[in-house]
N, C-alpha and C positions, 0 to 999 in steps of 0.2 A: 460607496464605491472606492472613494479615495481611501478610507480606512482599510479596506481589504488589500489594496495594493501596497500601501505602506507597510502592512503586517507581513506581507510575503517579502518585500525588499528587506526587512529587518531580519526575517528568518534566514533568507538566502545569503545575506551579507556576512554571515558569522565565519565564513571560510576565506572570502576574498573580496576585493572590489568588484561591483557588479556591472555586467553589460546587460542592458534591458532593450527589448524590442517592442515597439507599440504598433500593431498592425491595424490598419484602418483607423489612423489617429484622427482624421478629420482636422478641425481647427486647433486641436491641441489641448483638449480638455485636461487630460492627466498631467501633461507637461507643465501646464500653467498652474495646477493646484496641488501636486505632489510637493512635499515640504522643499523649499528652495535650497536649503544648505545642507543637503545629505552628502556628507563626505564619502559615503560608502558606495555612491553610484559613480562608476568610472565613465561609462559611455550610456547614453540614452539615444537610441536610434528609432526614428518613426517614419512610417510609409503609409501612403494612401494613393488609391488608383486615380483619384480626382485632382487634377492640376490646381483647380482653385482652392482646394483644401491645403494643398502643399504650400502654395503662396501665402494663405493666411496664417498658417502655422509659422512659417518663416518670419512673418511680420510680428507675431506674438511671441515667439520663442526663438530668437535668432542664435542662441547658444546650443540649440539642439540640432542634430544632424537629422534632416528629413528629405526623403526623395519620393518621386512618383514610382510606384511598383504595385504589382499584382500578388495579393494574399495566396493565390493558388500556384505561384512561380516565384518564390522568394530568392532574391539575388545574394543569398549568403551560404557559407560553407556550413557543413554539418557541425552541430554542438557549439555555435558561435556565442549564443546568449544565455545568461543564467536565468533570466526571467523573460518569458514571452507573453505579451498581454494582447487579447483581442476583445474589443468592446463594441457590441451592438452592430456588428456588421455581417455576422454569419448568415443572417437570413437573406443577404443581397448576393452571396457567393455560393459556390459548391462546397458544402460543409466538410465532405469527406477529403477533398483535395486540399482545403485550407488547413485542416487539422493534421493531415499527414505532413504538410509542409512545416507547420508549427512544430510538431514533434521532432522533425529532422534538424531544425536549427536550435532547438532548446537543448540546454544541457540538463536542466532538472525541473524547473517550475513552469507551469502554463496556467494562465488566468483567463477565463471566458466569462464575458458578461452577454447573455443572450436574452433577447426578447422572446418570451414564450406565449405571449397573448398580445394581439394588436386590436386597438379599438379606434373609433372615430377621434376620440380625445387625443391619442397618440399621433394620428395623422395630422391634426390641426397643430399640435405643439411642434412637430417636426418641420411642418410646412410654413408656418407663420410666425412661431415664436423662437424657432431655433434657426438652423441652417437648412435651407430648402434642398430637398432630394430631387434628383433628376427623374421626371416622371416615368421615363423608360425604366429606370432602375427600380423605383418604388413599385411599379405595377408588376415587375417580374419577381419580387420578393417572395421568399418561401414562408410558409405557415408552419412553424416549428413547435412540436410538443416537447415538453420536458423530457419524457421518457425516450423520445427519439435522440435528443441531443445527448442525453447520459449514455445510452447504447453506443454512440458514435465515439463519444469521449473515451469510453472503456476499451475502445477497440485501439486507440493509440496512447492513452495515459492511464494512470492509477488515479481515480477520482477520490479525493480526500475530503473535500468540504463543499457543501452545497448551502447557498444562502438566498433567501428570497428578499427581493428589494422592490418596494412599490415606487414606480417612476413618477406618478402623478403628484405634483407638488401640492399636497393637501393643505399644507400650512398657508398656501396662497390664499384659500378661502377662509382660513381661520375657523375651520370646523373641527374641532376635536381630532387634530391630525394624528395623535398617537393611537387612539382607539380605532379610528377608521383605517389606519394603515394595517393594523393587527387583523381586522376584519377583512380587508382586501386580500391579505396574503394567505388567509384561510380558503377563500372562495376559489373554485376551480377556474371560474371566468371572471376576471376583475370587472367591476361594474363600470369604470369610467376610464381608467389608465392603463397603460402598458405595463405589465409586470416584467421585471428583469430578474433573471437567476444568475448568481455569481457562482461559478464552478472554479475550485482551485485544485489543480492536479499535479502529480509528480510524474516525470518520465519513467 
């Protein structure tokens, strides 16, 4: 996931210093893991609808601009950001409204990381090993199929790259992680983990 974002940043920054928007940034995963000394990033702006996530990110990444805001009603002007990033939140919001808003504020690039299959393992990881999700939000999540996401993306963007990512940390079990990851990516329904797809789009 980090490599995909870095690759788009490198591609986009050939023309000017970048303005990046992270929608649904949570505790700031990308902000804390993207290369720290990237001189080509002028502004990194993050937003999340959860006040607790915004407070946490301000603690972790005090140099990042972060606000409480709604992905379906972005408080920015048209064509503000060179790269708009949305990671693993589309199942909790109205996809069409969020993608329309993402297109509006994006100048060129849009990166979406979307869960296309959820399992008990994914729920356990989010609830107990990661940041707990509000039960009301979790229970109202959408079941998203890859083909549905792609159809929506093509309504608003030009879909250029699609990459499957296995979210389950197989190396945690030390059981042939490389081989099992390949197997899980082939299966229509992953056996244990939540499969993520990375979509890289152009406006």
